C-alpha positions in Angstrom: 113.4 13.3 93.2 114.7 16.5 91.7 112.7 19.1 89.7 113.4 17.5 86.3 112.4 14.0 87.5 109.2 15.5 89.0 108.4 17.1 85.7 109.0 13.9 83.8 106.6 12.1 86.2 103.9 14.7 85.6 104.2 14.5 81.8 102.4 11.1 82.0 99.6 12.7 84.1 99.1 16.1 82.6 98.6 16.7 78.9 99.9 20.3 78.9 103.3 19.6 80.6 106.4 20.2 78.5 106.2 23.8 77.2 106.8 27.1 78.9 103.1 27.6 79.4 99.8 25.8 78.9 97.5 26.9 76.1 93.8 26.5 76.5 91.5 27.8 73.7 94.0 30.5 72.8 94.6 31.5 76.4 98.3 31.1 77.6 98.7 30.4 81.3 101.9 30.0 83.3 102.9 30.1 86.9 106.2 30.4 88.8 107.4 30.3 92.4 110.5 32.1 93.8 112.0 31.9 97.2 114.3 34.3 99.1 116.9 31.5 99.8 117.3 30.3 96.3 116.2 33.2 94.0 116.8 36.5 95.8 120.5 37.0 96.9 121.2 39.3 99.9 120.8 42.8 98.7 117.9 42.2 96.3 115.5 45.0 96.8 111.8 44.3 97.1 111.3 46.4 93.9 113.7 44.1 92.0 112.0 41.1 93.5 108.6 42.2 92.2 110.0 43.0 88.8 111.9 39.7 88.5 109.2 37.4 89.9 106.5 38.8 87.6 109.0 39.1 84.7 109.8 35.3 85.0 106.2 34.5 84.2 105.9 37.1 81.5 109.0 35.5 79.9 107.1 32.2 79.6 104.4 34.0 77.8 107.0 35.5 75.5 108.4 32.0 74.8 105.0 30.9 73.5 104.9 33.8 71.1 101.9 35.3 72.9 100.6 38.7 73.7 100.4 39.3 77.5 97.1 40.1 79.1 97.8 40.4 82.8 99.8 39.2 85.7 99.2 38.5 89.4 101.4 37.5 92.4 100.9 35.8 95.7 103.3 37.5 98.3 104.2 35.6 101.4 106.6 36.9 104.1 107.2 36.5 107.9 105.8 40.0 108.3 104.3 42.7 106.1 106.5 45.7 106.0 104.7 48.7 104.5 107.6 50.0 102.3 108.7 46.5 101.3 105.2 45.6 100.1 104.7 48.8 98.2 108.1 48.5 96.5 107.3 44.9 95.5 104.0 46.0 93.9 105.7 48.9 92.2 108.3 46.6 90.7 105.7 44.1 89.5 103.7 47.0 88.0 106.6 48.5 86.2 107.8 45.3 84.5 104.2 44.8 83.3 104.1 48.3 82.0 107.4 47.8 80.2 105.9 45.1 78.1 102.5 46.6 77.6 100.4 44.6 80.0 98.9 45.1 83.5 99.6 43.9 87.0 96.2 43.3 88.6 96.9 42.1 92.1 97.2 38.8 93.8 97.2 37.4 97.4 99.0 37.9 100.7 100.0 35.3 103.2 102.3 34.7 106.2 105.3 32.5 105.6 108.7 31.8 107.4 110.6 32.8 104.2 109.9 35.5 101.7 108.2 33.6 98.8 106.4 34.8 95.7 104.2 32.8 93.4 103.3 34.6 90.1 100.9 33.9 87.3 100.8 35.5 83.9 98.3 35.1 81.1 98.3 35.9 77.4 96.7 35.1 74.1 97.8 33.5 70.9 96.1 31.5 68.1 99.4 30.0 67.1 101.6 29.1 70.0 105.2 28.3 69.4 106.1 25.0 71.2 109.4 23.3 71.8 108.7 20.4 69.5 109.1 21.7 65.9 112.8 22.4 65.3 114.0 20.9 62.0 117.5 20.1 60.6 119.2 23.1 59.0 117.1 25.7 61.0 119.3 28.3 62.6 119.7 28.4 66.4 119.0 31.9 67.6 119.1 33.7 71.0 117.8 37.1 71.9 119.7 39.7 73.9 122.8 38.6 75.8 123.7 35.8 78.1 125.2 35.8 81.6 123.6 38.9 83.1 122.2 37.1 86.1 125.5 35.3 86.8 127.3 38.7 86.8 124.5 40.1 89.0 125.2 37.4 91.6 128.9 38.3 91.7 128.0 41.9 92.3 125.6 40.9 95.1 128.4 38.8 96.6 130.7 41.8 96.5 128.2 44.0 98.2 127.7 46.1 95.1 123.9 45.8 95.4 122.9 48.7 93.2 124.7 47.1 90.2 123.4 43.7 91.1 119.8 44.9 91.3 120.2 46.7 87.9 121.4 43.5 86.2 118.7 41.4 87.9 115.9 43.6 86.3 115.7 41.9 82.9 113.2 42.8 80.2 110.8 40.0 79.3 111.2 39.4 75.6 107.6 39.9 74.6 108.3 42.0 71.6 110.9 39.5 70.3 108.6 36.6 71.0 105.9 38.1 68.9 108.4 38.8 66.1 109.7 35.2 66.2 106.3 33.6 66.5 105.3 33.6 62.8 108.6 32.0 61.8 110.1 30.0 64.7 109.7 26.3 64.5 110.5 25.8 68.2 111.2 28.2 71.1 111.6 28.4 74.9 113.2 30.8 77.4 116.6 30.3 78.8 115.7 30.4 82.5 117.5 27.2 83.1 120.6 28.2 81.0 121.5 27.9 77.4 123.0 24.4 77.6 120.0 22.9 79.4 117.6 24.8 77.1 119.2 23.2 74.0 118.9 19.7 75.6 115.2 20.4 76.4 114.5 21.6 72.9 116.5 18.7 71.4 114.4 16.2 73.4 111.1 17.8 72.5 112.0 18.2 68.8 113.9 14.9 68.4 116.9 16.8 67.0 120.5 17.8 67.7 122.2 21.2 67.8 125.6 22.4 66.8 126.5 25.7 68.3 129.8 27.7 68.3 131.1 29.4 71.4 132.5 32.4 69.6 129.0 33.3 68.4 127.4 33.5 71.8 126.3 37.0 72.8 128.0 37.1 76.2 127.0 40.2 78.2 129.7 42.8 78.9 128.9 42.5 82.6 130.3 39.0 82.6 133.7 40.3 81.5 133.5 42.9 84.2 133.5 40.2 86.9 135.9 37.8 85.3 138.8 38.2 82.8 138.9 34.4 82.2 137.3 33.5 78.9 136.5 29.9 80.0 134.8 31.2 83.2 132.8 33.7 81.1 131.6 31.0 78.7 130.7 28.8 81.7 128.5 31.6 83.2 126.9 32.3 79.8 126.0 28.7 79.1 125.1 27.1 82.4 124.1 29.6 85.0 120.7 30.4 83.7 118.1 32.9 84.9 118.7 35.2 82.0 115.2 34.8 80.5 116.3 35.3 76.9 114.6 33.3 74.1 116.2 30.4 72.4 114.6 29.6 69.1 115.0 27.5 65.9 114.3 29.7 62.8 114.5 28.8 59.1 117.4 30.7 57.5 115.1 32.5 55.0 113.1 34.0 57.8 115.9 35.5 59.8 115.8 38.9 58.1 112.1 39.2 58.7 112.6 38.4 62.4 115.4 40.9 62.8 113.5 43.7 61.1 110.4 43.1 63.3 112.1 43.9 66.6 114.9 46.1 68.0 116.0 43.3 70.3 119.3 41.8 69.0 118.9 38.3 67.5 122.1 36.3 67.4 122.6 33.2 65.4 124.7 30.8 67.4 124.5 27.6 65.4 122.3 25.2 63.5 119.8 22.4 64.1 121.0 19.0 63.0 119.9 15.3 63.2 119.4 13.8 66.6 122.3 11.4 66.0 124.7 14.3 66.0 123.8 15.2 69.6 124.1 18.6 71.3 127.5 20.0 70.6 129.5 23.2 71.1 132.6 23.7 69.0 132.2 20.1 67.8 132.4 18.7 71.4 129.5 17.3 73.4 127.7 20.0 75.4 126.8 18.7 78.8 123.2 19.0 80.1 124.0 21.4 82.9 122.0 24.4 84.2 119.9 25.9 86.9 118.1 23.4 89.1 115.3 24.5 91.5 115.9 21.7 94.1 
């Protein structure tokens, strides 16, 4: 079975499955695993790998509207190269510092492929889940879409400095905290915007109507393709951007925007489930990043 089928299987066994993180007595806990073959293109520096791996877990904390407390990582590789290991730890520490938390260590192990498992923890008394979106709420996204798709193109071209720069995203902790008092549903876009909308729609029993000309497509996407359809495809289905996708009541939008310098774009509205998930009034396919 693929990843989504495996998650569906576990939903019947584990009460906490279904959101970006588990919440236990106000403690938010999340874990992620990344592999060299599927997650770190040729040219990805160990510094970027540390930043990105830990950042992915911090993004899950942000999606719950929580304040991060700490992060750890298990680092596995065929051999322990001194500079590579130090660069990884520096990247992990710097992304934590960027969002006001701490990298506090982890574990080391031998493995035939460079692999990282990360865990982040945070705290909140009012987690934002995926299941509360209501018709007429606004559909909002933070930042821009398509950075990681553009990064992959730069890696493929051998322009690794630019690829690494785009791969080091900022976890949207500040935006998550600003959205938390108002958002009715929220998740991060690690699997892509289209798939995120389908996941939110399933959890909230609702539909979404979004408009392509309102999507905040990153300028870097247009640097690697001049084709508007290709740019839209990268922004909606590639994933790995780690922006937040949220449903927000219209009367709360101004308060959210005033609480964070991170751009908040309105890309559509929540509608009844019967209307489905659409873009420009056409069905939006459930396509996105798949781990296996």
